[in-house]
N, CA and C of each residue as an Amber inpcrd file, in Angstrom:
protein
   450
  -8.1100000 -12.7780000  15.8270000  -7.2890000 -11.5970000  15.7060000
  -5.9310000 -11.8860000  16.3350000  -4.9100000 -11.5190000  15.6170000
  -3.5470000 -11.7630000  16.0710000  -2.9270000 -10.4580000  16.5660000
  -2.5210000 -10.4210000  17.8430000  -1.8680000  -9.2560000  18.4250000
  -0.5510000  -9.7160000  19.0400000   0.5090000  -8.9840000  18.7340000
   1.8420000  -9.3280000  19.2040000   2.4300000  -8.1600000  19.9890000
   2.9790000  -8.4340000  21.1560000   3.6200000  -7.3950000  21.9760000
   5.0650000  -7.2120000  21.5230000   5.4570000  -5.9610000  21.3920000
   6.8130000  -5.5980000  20.9680000   7.4260000  -4.6630000  21.9990000
   8.6640000  -4.9240000  22.3580000   9.3920000  -4.0210000  23.2470000
   9.8200000  -2.8070000  22.4350000   9.6840000  -1.6620000  23.0340000
  10.0380000  -0.4200000  22.3680000  11.3140000   0.1330000  23.0060000
  11.9410000   1.1140000  22.3650000  13.1180000   1.7340000  22.9830000
  12.7700000   2.2380000  24.3890000  13.6620000   2.0380000  25.3040000
  13.3920000   2.4030000  26.6910000  12.6360000   1.2790000  27.3770000
  11.7180000   1.6270000  28.2230000  10.9900000   0.6430000  29.0220000
   9.6220000   0.2800000  28.4560000   9.2080000   0.8640000  27.3490000
   7.8380000   0.7020000  26.8740000   7.5980000  -0.5190000  26.0190000
   6.3150000  -0.7130000  25.6920000   5.8880000  -1.7960000  24.8100000
   4.7020000  -1.3190000  23.9930000   4.4560000  -2.0120000  22.8910000
   3.2860000  -1.7400000  22.0490000   2.7470000  -3.0670000  21.5470000
   1.4280000  -3.2050000  21.5940000   0.7490000  -4.3780000  21.0540000
   0.2730000  -4.0540000  19.6460000   0.7920000  -4.8160000  18.6560000
   0.4250000  -4.5810000  17.2640000  -0.4980000  -5.6720000  16.7640000
  -1.5900000  -5.2290000  16.1390000  -2.4740000  -6.1880000  15.4740000
  -1.8970000  -6.4840000  14.1010000  -2.1480000  -7.6640000  13.6000000
  -1.7360000  -8.0440000  12.2610000  -2.4160000  -7.1060000  11.2610000
  -1.7240000  -6.7580000  10.1760000  -2.2910000  -5.8420000   9.1760000
  -3.6290000  -6.3470000   8.6420000  -3.7860000  -7.6580000   8.5410000
  -5.0430000  -8.2220000   8.0320000  -6.1920000  -8.0520000   9.0200000
  -5.8890000  -7.7350000  10.2730000  -6.9140000  -7.5920000  11.3060000
  -7.3080000  -6.1470000  11.5940000  -6.7980000  -5.2170000  10.8170000
  -7.1250000  -3.8100000  11.0390000  -8.6010000  -3.5840000  10.6970000
  -9.3570000  -2.9970000  11.6280000 -10.7790000  -2.7580000  11.3570000
 -10.9740000  -1.7350000  10.2400000 -12.0750000  -1.8760000   9.5320000
 -12.3730000  -0.9860000   8.4100000 -12.3910000   0.4810000   8.8400000
 -12.8790000   0.7750000  10.0350000 -12.9230000   2.1500000  10.5270000
 -11.5320000   2.7850000  10.5340000 -10.4940000   1.9860000  10.7290000
  -9.1220000   2.4830000  10.7450000  -8.4360000   2.3620000   9.3830000
  -8.9630000   1.5100000   8.5190000  -8.3870000   1.3560000   7.1680000
  -8.7750000   2.5000000   6.2530000 -10.0050000   2.9850000   6.3770000
 -10.4930000   4.0030000   5.4430000  -9.6580000   5.2760000   5.4150000
  -9.2770000   5.8300000   6.5630000  -8.4130000   7.0260000   6.4840000
  -7.0790000   6.7500000   5.7900000  -6.5440000   5.5520000   5.9690000
  -5.2860000   5.1840000   5.3040000  -5.4870000   5.1820000   3.7960000
  -6.5590000   4.5620000   3.3250000  -6.8360000   4.5260000   1.8750000
  -7.0650000   5.9210000   1.3170000  -7.7550000   6.7610000   2.0700000
  -8.0090000   8.1240000   1.6060000  -6.6980000   8.8760000   1.3900000
  -5.7880000   8.7590000   2.3280000  -4.4930000   9.4380000   2.1990000
  -3.6950000   8.8350000   1.0470000  -3.7300000   7.5180000   0.8950000
  -3.0200000   6.8810000  -0.2150000  -3.5520000   7.3890000  -1.5540000
  -4.8640000   7.5820000  -1.6570000  -5.4420000   8.0980000  -2.9050000
  -4.9920000   9.5330000  -3.1560000  -4.9480000  10.3520000  -2.1110000
  -4.4740000  11.7330000  -2.2640000  -3.0220000  11.7410000  -2.7400000
  -2.2050000  10.8750000  -2.1630000  -0.8090000  10.7990000  -2.5990000
  -0.7050000  10.3180000  -4.0460000  -1.5240000   9.3430000  -4.4100000
  -1.4940000   8.8140000  -5.7840000  -1.8820000   9.8820000  -6.8050000
  -2.6570000  10.8640000  -6.3790000  -3.0910000  11.9350000  -7.2800000
  -2.1530000  13.1350000  -7.2560000  -1.1860000  13.1510000  -6.3690000
  -0.2740000  14.2770000  -6.2390000   0.8260000  14.1590000  -7.2910000
   0.8830000  15.0980000  -8.2480000   1.8680000  14.9880000  -9.3410000
   3.3180000  14.9360000  -8.8590000   3.6660000  15.7210000  -7.8530000
   5.0490000  15.7290000  -7.3710000   5.4020000  14.3800000  -6.7550000
   4.4880000  13.8300000  -5.9670000   4.7200000  12.5220000  -5.3460000
   4.8390000  11.4440000  -6.4240000   3.9300000  11.4640000  -7.4000000
   3.9830000  10.4770000  -8.4840000   5.3030000  10.5540000  -9.2270000
   5.7960000  11.7640000  -9.4610000   7.0680000  11.9270000 -10.1540000
   8.2290000  11.3320000  -9.3790000   8.2430000  11.5460000  -8.0700000
   9.3080000  10.9940000  -7.2280000   9.2410000   9.4700000  -7.2280000
   8.0390000   8.9170000  -7.1420000   7.8770000   7.4620000  -7.1410000
   8.3460000   6.8720000  -8.4630000   7.9500000   7.4810000  -9.5650000
   8.3690000   6.9780000 -10.8790000   9.8830000   7.0570000 -11.0470000
  10.4780000   8.1630000 -10.5950000  11.9230000   8.3130000 -10.6680000
  12.6220000   7.2460000  -9.8290000  12.0930000   6.9950000  -8.6400000
  12.6840000   5.9710000  -7.7650000  12.5880000   4.5920000  -8.4080000
  11.4440000   4.3060000  -9.0500000  11.2800000   3.0000000  -9.7180000
  12.3170000   2.8250000 -10.8280000  12.5430000   3.8700000 -11.6170000
  13.5160000   3.7440000 -12.7110000  14.9330000   3.5620000 -12.1900000
  15.1830000   4.0420000 -10.9590000  16.5030000   3.8810000 -10.3460000
  16.6180000   2.5870000  -9.5480000  15.5450000   1.7890000  -9.5300000
  15.5890000   0.5030000  -8.8430000  15.3770000   0.5710000  -7.3410000
  14.8520000   1.6740000  -6.8320000  14.5980000   1.8160000  -5.3940000
  13.3430000   1.0230000  -5.0380000  13.4800000   0.1040000  -4.0950000
  12.3370000  -0.7010000  -3.6620000  11.9500000  -0.4190000  -2.2140000
  12.8720000   0.1410000  -1.4340000  12.6150000   0.4270000  -0.0260000
  13.5080000   1.5850000   0.4010000  13.1520000   2.1920000   1.5200000
  13.9380000   3.3150000   2.0220000  15.3870000   2.9260000   2.2870000
  15.6240000   1.6540000   2.5850000  16.9920000   1.2040000   2.8330000
  17.8510000   1.2950000   1.5730000  17.1900000   1.4200000   0.4020000
  17.9140000   1.4740000  -0.8620000  18.4480000   2.8700000  -1.1930000
  18.1190000   3.8710000  -0.3680000  18.5740000   5.2260000  -0.6640000
  19.3880000   5.7670000   0.5110000  20.2910000   6.6970000   0.1890000
  21.0730000   7.3180000   1.2530000  20.3980000   8.6200000   1.6930000
  20.9620000   9.2630000   2.6860000  20.3390000  10.4620000   3.2650000
  20.2210000  11.5850000   2.2400000  21.2490000  11.7730000   1.4110000
  21.2200000  12.8390000   0.4090000  20.0830000  12.6070000  -0.5930000
  19.8870000  11.3550000  -1.0080000  18.7900000  11.0400000  -1.9260000
  17.4420000  11.2820000  -1.2610000  17.3220000  10.9260000   0.0210000
  16.0670000  11.1410000   0.7440000  15.7470000  12.6290000   0.8320000
  16.7470000  13.4550000   1.0930000  16.5390000  14.9060000   1.1650000
  16.1120000  15.4400000  -0.1930000  16.7540000  14.9550000  -1.2460000
  16.4000000  15.3970000  -2.5970000  14.9590000  15.0080000  -2.9300000
  14.5870000  13.7820000  -2.5990000  13.2220000  13.3190000  -2.8610000
  12.2080000  14.1640000  -2.0920000  12.5170000  14.4630000  -0.8450000
  11.6130000  15.2560000  -0.0150000  11.4390000  16.6610000  -0.5810000
  12.5290000  17.2560000  -1.0540000  12.4220000  18.6150000  -1.5970000
  11.6170000  18.6310000  -2.8940000  11.7380000  17.5930000  -3.6960000
  10.9760000  17.5130000  -4.9380000   9.4920000  17.2900000  -4.6450000
   9.1910000  16.4840000  -3.6180000   7.7960000  16.1940000  -3.2650000
   7.0500000  17.4320000  -2.8040000   7.6970000  18.2710000  -2.0460000
   7.0490000  19.4770000  -1.5590000   6.2920000  19.2570000  -0.2570000
   5.8570000  20.3700000   0.3220000   5.2160000  20.3610000   1.6350000
   3.9190000  19.5660000   1.6720000   3.0950000  19.6840000   0.6350000
   1.8060000  18.9920000   0.6480000   1.9940000  17.4750000   0.7150000
   2.8340000  16.9320000  -0.1600000   3.0460000  15.4820000  -0.1800000
   3.7430000  15.0190000   1.1040000   4.6750000  15.8050000   1.6130000
   5.3510000  15.4270000   2.8580000   4.3690000  15.4150000   4.0260000
   3.4630000  16.3840000   4.0510000   2.4300000  16.4000000   5.0830000
   1.5290000  15.1830000   4.9910000   1.1790000  14.7970000   3.7620000
   0.3720000  13.5910000   3.5710000   1.1300000  12.3440000   4.0090000
   2.4430000  12.3080000   3.7500000   3.2520000  11.1660000   4.1830000
   3.2720000  11.0680000   5.7100000   3.4230000  12.2060000   6.3890000
   3.3850000  12.2010000   7.8560000   2.0290000  11.7090000   8.3540000
   0.9640000  12.2180000   7.7350000  -0.3810000  11.8060000   8.1350000
  -0.5940000  10.3120000   7.8700000  -0.0730000   9.8290000   6.7430000
  -0.1870000   8.4120000   6.4190000   0.5390000   7.5640000   7.4610000
   1.7640000   7.9530000   7.8060000   2.5070000   7.2110000   8.8270000
   1.7590000   7.1820000  10.1480000   1.2210000   8.3240000  10.5570000
   0.4570000   8.3850000  11.8110000  -0.7490000   7.4530000  11.7560000
  -1.4860000   7.5030000  10.6750000  -2.6960000   6.6720000  10.5460000
  -2.3560000   5.1900000  10.4720000  -1.2500000   4.8540000   9.8260000
  -0.8290000   3.4550000   9.7840000  -0.5040000   2.9520000  11.1830000
   0.1880000   3.7680000  11.9580000   0.5260000   3.3740000  13.3220000
  -0.7430000   3.2050000  14.1480000  -1.6280000   4.1740000  14.0930000
  -2.8770000   4.1110000  14.8630000  -3.7060000   2.8950000  14.4590000
  -3.6590000   2.5370000  13.1770000  -4.4550000   1.3900000  12.7160000
  -3.9100000   0.0560000  13.2240000  -2.6190000  -0.0070000  13.4600000
  -1.9960000  -1.2690000  13.8650000  -1.8250000  -1.4210000  15.3720000
  -1.6760000  -0.3140000  16.1130000  -1.4120000  -0.3930000  17.5470000
  -2.7310000  -0.6120000  18.2890000  -2.8360000  -1.7580000  18.9290000
  -4.0410000  -2.1030000  19.6900000  -3.9360000  -1.6250000  21.1370000
  -2.7260000  -1.4000000  21.6170000  -2.5010000  -0.9270000  22.9710000
  -1.0270000  -0.6690000  23.1660000  -0.7050000   0.1090000  24.2210000
   0.6870000   0.4150000  24.4990000   0.8580000   0.8470000  25.9330000
   2.0970000   0.9880000  26.3340000   2.3990000   1.3730000  27.7100000
   2.5370000   2.8830000  27.8710000   2.0740000   3.6420000  26.9030000
   2.2560000   5.0940000  26.9080000   0.9690000   5.8390000  27.2570000
   0.0980000   5.2090000  28.0020000  -1.1650000   5.8160000  28.3880000
  -2.3150000   4.8920000  28.0440000  -3.4920000   5.2900000  28.4700000
  -4.6630000   4.4280000  28.2970000  -5.1280000   4.3280000  26.8530000
  -5.1030000   5.4440000  26.1440000  -5.6630000   5.4600000  24.7950000
  -4.5820000   5.6080000  23.7290000  -4.8150000   4.9240000  22.6120000
  -3.9600000   5.0760000  21.4340000  -4.6540000   6.0990000  20.5430000
  -4.1540000   7.3220000  20.5730000  -4.7410000   8.4090000  19.7840000
  -3.6500000   9.1050000  18.9910000  -4.0660000   9.9160000  18.0080000
  -3.0900000  10.6820000  17.2340000  -2.3260000  11.6630000  18.1220000
  -3.0210000  12.3000000  19.0510000  -2.3320000  13.2270000  19.9500000
  -1.3030000  12.5020000  20.8090000  -1.7030000  11.3670000  21.3780000
  -0.7700000  10.5970000  22.2090000   0.4100000  10.1140000  21.3750000
   0.1520000   9.7020000  20.1390000   1.2200000   9.2460000  19.2460000
   2.2460000  10.3450000  19.0210000   1.7720000  11.5520000  18.7770000
   2.6790000  12.6520000  18.4790000   3.4050000  13.1750000  19.7170000
   2.9930000  12.7230000  20.8900000   3.6970000  13.0770000  22.1220000
   4.7690000  12.0520000  22.5080000   4.8760000  10.9640000  21.7440000
   5.8720000   9.9330000  22.0470000   7.2880000  10.4330000  21.7620000
   8.2750000   9.8920000  22.4580000   9.6730000  10.2110000  22.1090000
   9.9680000   9.7880000  20.6680000  10.8590000  10.5170000  20.0200000
  11.1790000  10.2540000  18.6180000  11.5990000   8.8270000  18.3370000
  12.4100000   8.2390000  19.2150000  12.8810000   6.8690000  18.9820000
  11.7250000   5.8720000  19.0110000  10.7530000   6.0960000  19.8740000
   9.5850000   5.2090000  19.9620000   8.7320000   5.3740000  18.7100000
   8.4870000   6.6230000  18.3270000   7.6990000   6.8780000  17.1130000
   8.3630000   6.2330000  15.8970000   9.6700000   6.4300000  15.7560000
  10.3890000   5.8740000  14.6070000  10.2920000   4.3500000  14.5630000
  10.3910000   3.7120000  15.7150000  10.2880000   2.2490000  15.7700000
   8.8740000   1.8010000  15.3880000   7.8580000   2.4890000  15.8880000
   6.4810000   2.1580000  15.5220000   6.2530000   2.3540000  14.0200000
   6.7810000   3.4340000  13.4840000   6.6350000   3.7040000  12.0490000
   7.2620000   2.5770000  11.2380000   8.4400000   2.1560000  11.6350000
   9.1340000   1.0660000  10.9420000   8.3230000  -0.2340000  11.0110000
   7.8340000  -0.5700000  12.1970000   7.0870000  -1.8200000  12.3720000
   5.7490000  -1.7960000  11.6430000   5.0930000  -0.6530000  11.6290000
   3.7440000  -0.5710000  11.0550000   3.7600000  -0.4000000   9.5400000
   4.8950000  -0.0680000   8.9720000   4.9820000   0.0670000   7.5200000
   4.8300000  -1.2860000   6.8340000   5.2650000  -2.3430000   7.5070000
   5.1480000  -3.6830000   6.9320000   3.6690000  -4.0320000   6.7490000
   3.3090000  -4.3950000   5.5410000   1.9180000  -4.7440000   5.2470000
   1.0440000  -3.5480000   4.9500000   1.6160000  -2.3400000   4.9570000
   0.8120000  -1.1360000   4.7720000   0.1360000  -1.0900000   3.4060000
   0.8160000  -1.5660000   2.3890000   0.2290000  -1.4900000   1.0540000
  -0.9740000  -2.4060000   0.8880000  -1.0700000  -3.4400000   1.7090000
  -2.2320000  -4.3170000   1.6350000  -3.4980000  -3.6050000   2.1070000
  -3.3440000  -2.5260000   2.8790000  -4.5000000  -1.7900000   3.3680000
  -5.0660000  -0.8600000   2.3120000  -4.2790000  -0.5130000   1.3250000
  -4.6940000   0.4720000   0.3400000  -5.3600000  -0.1460000  -0.8680000
  -5.7240000   0.7020000  -1.8230000  -6.3770000   0.2220000  -3.0340000
  -5.4280000  -0.6030000  -3.8960000  -5.9890000  -1.5500000  -4.6160000
  -5.2090000  -2.4050000  -5.5010000  -5.3650000  -1.8790000  -6.9190000
  -4.2890000  -1.3020000  -7.4680000  -4.3250000  -0.7360000  -8.8090000
  -3.7660000  -1.6890000  -9.8600000  -3.5070000  -2.9190000  -9.4870000
  -2.9440000  -3.8600000 -10.4530000  -4.0020000  -4.2160000 -11.4920000
  -3.5720000  -4.5150000 -12.7240000  -4.5410000  -4.8370000 -13.7720000
  -5.2610000  -6.1420000 -13.4750000  -6.4950000  -6.1840000 -13.8890000
  -7.2980000  -7.3800000 -13.6950000  -7.0910000  -8.3390000 -14.8590000
  -7.0660000  -9.6200000 -14.5650000  -6.9870000 -10.6270000 -15.6310000
  -8.3410000 -11.3020000 -15.8200000  -9.3740000 -10.8100000 -15.1390000
 -10.7110000 -11.3720000 -15.2700000 -11.2630000 -11.0800000 -16.6650000
 -11.9320000 -12.0640000 -17.2570000 -12.4630000 -11.9210000 -18.6120000
 -13.4930000 -10.7980000 -18.7140000 -14.2600000 -10.5590000 -17.6510000
 -15.2870000  -9.5340000 -17.7000000 -14.8020000  -8.1770000 -17.1720000
 -13.4990000  -8.0060000 -17.0540000 -12.9310000  -6.7500000 -16.5860000
 -13.2020000  -5.6480000 -17.6120000 -13.4850000  -4.4230000 -17.1550000
 -13.6920000  -3.3160000 -18.0980000 -12.4450000  -2.9860000 -18.8940000
 -11.2690000  -3.4230000 -18.4440000 -10.0370000  -3.1600000 -19.1890000
  -9.6910000  -4.2970000 -20.1450000 -10.4960000  -5.3390000 -20.1420000
 -10.2780000  -6.4890000 -21.0250000 -10.5450000  -6.0340000 -22.4580000
  -9.8110000  -6.3950000 -23.4630000  -8.8270000  -7.4530000 -23.4640000
  -7.3950000  -6.9660000 -23.2220000  -7.2000000  -5.6680000 -22.9360000
  -5.8370000  -5.1540000 -22.8550000  -4.9990000  -5.8350000 -21.7700000
  -5.6300000  -6.2650000 -20.6880000  -4.8740000  -6.9460000 -19.6340000
  -5.2270000  -8.4240000 -19.5290000  -6.0480000  -8.9140000 -20.4200000
  -6.4890000 -10.3060000 -20.3170000  -5.3460000 -11.2890000 -20.4820000
  -4.2790000 -10.8660000 -21.1360000  -3.1630000 -11.7820000 -21.3460000
  -2.1050000 -11.6620000 -20.2630000  -2.2990000 -10.7720000 -19.3010000
  -1.3060000 -10.5960000 -18.2400000  -1.2180000 -11.8090000 -17.3840000
């Protein structure tokens, strides 16, 4: 298991486990939220619109675009996004200088700058934790032959 210590804003630190080392007990809630988001029509619409505009990361959009996307997504999808970010952080943080336990309550009590930094660091590799919806090229795939030539 690979764990790396990171300095946080201020005097704190956080130990992050590699995304590949996240235990299944912590991966399952992340996948559940990802599935809920994938089924949310407003969220799907925003994602599809972003893809057609060439958006690949949050750095590709400005604040006005982010506000517009958030308003189109609605409260339910935004709540799921917050929950997803929290669960991603909890799944990756093995320890920190902000108390004995890494819990959702403790996470939400962190200063905003610390939370934002953890969110940024833990987003990397997040998609590897979720379901893989890419087409299969296996000959015995139930979608064969439509994706067999991919």
